[in-house]
C-alpha positions in Angstrom: 119.5 45.4 92.0 120.6 43.1 94.6 117.5 42.0 96.9 119.2 42.0 100.3 119.0 38.8 102.1 117.2 37.3 104.7 113.9 39.4 103.5 112.0 36.4 104.9 109.6 38.1 107.1 108.8 34.2 108.5 112.2 33.2 109.1 112.0 36.7 110.7 109.1 36.0 113.7 110.6 32.6 114.4 114.0 34.3 115.1 111.9 36.8 117.4 109.8 33.6 118.9 112.6 31.6 119.7 114.9 35.0 121.0 111.8 35.6 123.3 111.5 31.8 125.0 115.4 31.2 125.6 116.2 29.9 129.1 118.3 32.3 131.8 120.8 31.7 133.8 121.3 34.1 136.1 123.8 34.4 139.4 123.3 37.3 141.9 126.8 37.6 144.0 125.6 39.7 146.9 127.3 40.6 150.1 125.6 39.0 153.4 121.7 39.9 154.1 122.7 43.8 152.9 120.0 45.8 152.0 121.4 46.7 149.4 121.2 42.4 148.7 118.3 41.8 149.0 117.1 44.7 147.4 118.7 43.2 144.8 117.5 39.8 145.2 114.2 41.3 145.2 113.9 43.3 142.5 116.0 40.3 140.5 113.0 38.2 141.3 109.7 40.5 140.3 111.8 40.4 137.6 112.0 37.3 136.6 108.8 36.7 137.8 107.2 38.6 135.4 109.4 38.8 132.4 110.8 35.3 132.6 108.0 33.1 133.8 109.8 29.3 134.1 112.0 30.6 131.6 114.6 31.0 133.8 117.3 29.8 136.8 118.6 31.8 139.6 121.4 31.0 142.2 122.2 33.3 145.3 125.5 33.3 146.4 126.8 35.2 149.7 130.3 36.3 148.7 131.0 35.9 152.1 130.2 32.1 152.1 131.6 31.7 149.2 134.2 34.4 148.6 136.3 31.2 146.2 133.1 31.5 143.0 133.7 35.0 143.9 137.2 35.4 143.2 136.7 33.5 139.8 133.9 35.6 138.5 136.3 38.5 139.2 134.0 39.8 141.4 135.3 42.9 142.7 131.3 44.3 144.4 128.5 43.5 145.0 125.3 43.0 144.4 126.2 41.7 141.3 124.5 39.6 138.8 125.5 38.0 135.9 123.5 36.4 133.1 125.3 33.0 131.9 122.7 32.2 129.2 121.7 33.8 126.4 124.7 34.6 125.2 126.5 37.2 125.7 127.6 37.4 128.9 126.5 40.2 131.4 127.5 41.4 134.0 124.9 44.2 136.0 126.1 46.0 139.7 124.2 47.5 141.8 120.2 46.9 143.3 118.9 46.3 139.5 116.0 49.1 140.7 116.2 50.2 137.1 113.5 47.8 135.1 113.8 49.8 132.0 117.7 49.5 132.2 117.6 45.0 133.4 115.4 44.4 130.7 117.7 46.1 127.6 120.7 45.1 128.8 118.9 41.4 129.4 118.1 41.4 126.0 114.4 41.2 127.6 111.7 40.5 125.3 108.9 42.2 126.0 105.2 41.0 124.5 103.0 43.6 123.2 99.8 43.4 122.3 99.7 42.8 118.5 103.2 40.2 118.7 106.4 41.3 120.3 108.9 43.5 121.1 
């Protein structure tokens, strides 16, 4: 029986560490300073500071002030978060209060004692 390819644990560890060091480019589309938009901004900033410290760029775009950007991205609801980098592109709608779902959707690897999860 043939050995499975890519069984090198060093390559696997290196890939995990690289993924943990990815830089995130995030765009949050909001509708003015509505309560839901403010919550989304606060929730996203908390997530970024806790899990992506120094590894993210966040742009907050008010769809009332820049409607052409919202049209170009086909934003149909606000708040909407778009993860541009690292691939794949992902979109999230709502106030981003479900941290675990956002972390899974953003593919953010959370460091745990003794390694990377």
